[in-house]
C-alpha positions in Angstrom: -17.1 6.0 19.7 -14.6 5.2 16.9 -16.1 7.6 14.4 -15.5 10.4 16.9 -12.0 9.5 18.0 -10.8 8.1 14.6 -12.4 9.4 11.3 -10.2 8.8 8.4 -10.2 11.2 5.3 -9.2 9.7 1.9 -8.6 11.2 -1.3 -11.8 11.1 -3.3 -12.3 9.9 -6.7 -9.5 7.5 -7.1 -11.0 4.0 -6.0 -12.1 1.1 -8.0 -11.2 2.4 -11.7 -8.1 2.0 -13.7 -5.9 5.1 -13.3 -2.3 6.0 -14.3 -0.3 5.8 -11.1 3.5 6.8 -10.4 5.1 6.4 -7.0 8.4 6.2 -5.4 9.3 3.1 -3.5 10.0 3.6 0.3 11.6 1.2 2.9 10.9 -1.5 3.8 9.7 -3.8 1.2 8.2 -7.1 2.3 8.8 -10.5 0.5 6.2 -13.0 1.0 5.6 -16.6 -0.6 3.3 -15.0 -3.1 5.3 -12.1 -4.2 6.5 -8.8 -2.7 4.8 -5.8 -0.9 6.1 -2.3 -1.9 5.0 1.0 -0.2 4.8 3.9 -2.7 5.4 7.5 -1.7 5.4 10.9 -3.7 2.3 9.8 -5.5 1.0 11.0 -8.7 -2.2 9.8 -9.9 -3.8 10.7 -13.2 -1.1 13.4 -13.4 -2.1 15.0 -10.1 0.0 14.8 -7.0 -1.7 13.1 -4.2 -1.3 13.0 -0.5 -0.3 9.6 1.3 1.1 6.3 0.3 -0.2 3.2 -1.4 0.7 -0.2 -1.0 1.6 -2.2 -4.2 1.6 -6.0 -4.5 3.7 -7.8 -7.2 2.8 -11.5 -7.5 5.5 -14.2 -7.5 7.0 -14.9 -10.9 6.9 -11.2 -11.6 8.8 -9.7 -8.6 11.9 -11.8 -9.4 12.4 -10.2 -12.8 13.2 -6.9 -11.2 16.1 -5.5 -9.3 16.5 -6.4 -5.4 17.3 -2.7 -4.5 13.9 -0.9 -4.5 14.1 2.3 -2.3 14.4 5.5 -4.5 13.0 3.6 -7.7 10.1 5.4 -9.5 7.5 3.1 -10.7 4.8 4.0 -13.3 1.9 1.8 -14.1 -1.8 1.7 -14.6 -3.9 0.0 -11.9 -7.1 0.0 -9.8 -6.9 1.2 -6.3 -8.8 -0.7 -3.7 -9.6 0.9 -0.3 -8.5 -0.7 3.0 -11.5 -1.6 5.1 -12.2 -3.7 8.2 -14.5 -6.7 8.0 -16.8 -5.4 10.9 -16.2 -8.4 13.0 -16.3 -7.4 16.7 -13.0 -7.4 18.4 -11.1 -7.5 15.2 -7.8 -6.0 14.6 -8.3 -2.4 13.2 -6.4 -2.8 10.0 -7.9 0.4 8.6 -6.6 2.7 11.2 -3.2 0.7 11.4 -2.5 1.6 7.6 -4.0 5.0 7.8 -1.6 6.0 10.7 1.2 4.9 8.2 -0.4 7.3 5.7 -1.3 4.2 3.6 -4.9 4.8 2.1 -5.1 2.2 -0.6 -3.7 -0.9 -2.1 -3.1 -2.3 -5.5 -2.3 -5.7 -6.8 -0.6 -5.3 -10.2 -1.8 -7.6 -13.0 0.7 -10.1 -14.4 0.7 -8.6 -17.8 0.3 -4.9 -16.6 3.2 -2.7 -18.1 5.6 -1.3 -15.3 8.0 1.5 -15.9 11.0 1.6 -13.8 13.2 4.5 -13.4 15.9 3.8 -10.6 17.5 7.3 -11.0 14.5 9.3 -10.0 15.0 9.9 -6.2 17.6 9.1 -3.8 17.0 8.2 -0.1 20.4 7.5 1.2 19.4 6.3 4.7 16.5 4.1 3.5 18.8 2.8 0.7 21.5 2.2 3.4 18.9 0.3 5.5 17.7 -1.7 2.4 21.4 -2.8 1.4 21.9 -3.9 5.2 18.7 -5.8 5.1 19.8 -7.6 2.0 23.2 -8.4 3.5 21.4 -10.0 6.6 19.2 -12.3 4.1 22.6 -14.2 3.5 22.6 -15.6 7.0 20.5 -18.5 8.5 19.4 -16.2 11.3 18.9 -13.1 9.0 15.1 -12.8 9.9 16.0 -12.5 13.5 18.8 -10.1 13.1 16.5 -7.9 10.9 13.9 -7.7 13.6 16.5 -6.8 16.1 18.3 -4.3 14.2 15.8 -3.0 11.7 12.6 -3.8 13.4 11.4 -5.9 10.4 9.2 -8.9 11.5 7.8 -9.8 8.4 10.4 -12.3 7.4 10.3 -14.3 10.6 8.6 -17.7 10.0 5.1 -17.9 11.8 6.0 -20.9 13.8 9.2 -19.3 15.1 7.4 -16.0 16.0 4.7 -18.1 17.8 7.6 -19.6 19.8 8.8 -16.2 20.9 5.2 -15.1 21.9 4.6 -18.2 23.9 7.9 -17.9 25.7 7.2 -14.2 26.4 10.2 -13.1 24.4 8.7 -11.5 21.8 9.8 -8.0 23.1 13.4 -8.8 21.9 12.3 -8.8 18.3 11.5 -5.1 18.3 13.4 -2.0 18.6 12.6 -1.4 22.3 14.2 0.7 25.0 16.2 -2.5 26.2 17.7 -2.8 22.7 18.7 0.8 22.7 20.3 0.4 25.9 22.4 -2.5 24.8 23.1 -0.6 21.7 24.4 2.4 23.8 26.6 0.2 25.9 27.8 -1.5 22.5 28.9 1.8 21.2 30.2 3.1 24.5 32.5 0.0 24.9 33.6 0.2 21.4 34.8 3.7 21.3 36.3 3.3 24.9 38.3 0.3 23.6 39.8 2.4 20.8 40.4 5.3 22.6 42.4 3.6 25.4 45.1 2.7 23.0 46.0 6.4 23.2 47.8 7.5 26.6 47.6 11.1 25.5 43.8 11.0 25.1 43.1 9.4 28.4 45.4 11.8 30.2 44.4 15.1 28.8 40.9 14.7 27.4 37.5 14.0 29.4 37.0 10.7 27.3 34.1 9.4 29.1 32.0 12.6 28.5 33.0 12.7 24.9 32.4 9.0 24.3 29.0 9.3 25.9 28.0 12.2 23.4 29.5 10.0 20.4 27.3 7.0 21.7 24.2 9.0 22.0 24.7 10.4 18.4 25.4 6.8 17.1 22.0 5.6 18.6 20.2 8.8 17.4 21.6 8.0 13.9 20.5 4.3 14.2 
């Protein structure tokens, strides 16, 4: 049944052999205790443009030597692409399908001594770069991981014990960008704009401020 409903098609001829690879870092990056995970887009493999994305892992000790701002950076290196496959255990999480829906069809763990060329001026993704800067800003606070989950939908930095407590208490939905959070965000923007506009008697008397503020609030939520 899975083969009928979901049959992934991977680029052929790129697995399990050393190849020159270039890719642009997208958002978000995931920092782990053992290093950092990066998602590469705009792939060029063996001097050919290739569909999809790759997941690159830089081991601890190497990732600290490179800049914190990753989004838009062009990385070039030589590596061996490994396919993403399930273990075949009944009832297991379908990790292959999960990554494929994100257009990630392979993963690479860069060796410690492998050369890595970095070009931070290759591409610009202003929205993703703004999200990354805001994510790094939230890291300064003790509750940064929770704030990143609420605002940016990033749960990878939440400690496992804390995440388990949210699951057991039935509050895990608070840590995702859900309809409830969007509604709260809409109320926040509306209240903010209304408070600012109420300082002007002219606007309140001659302009349909409630309709205008609703439009502005919806636009802010869409931008978010």
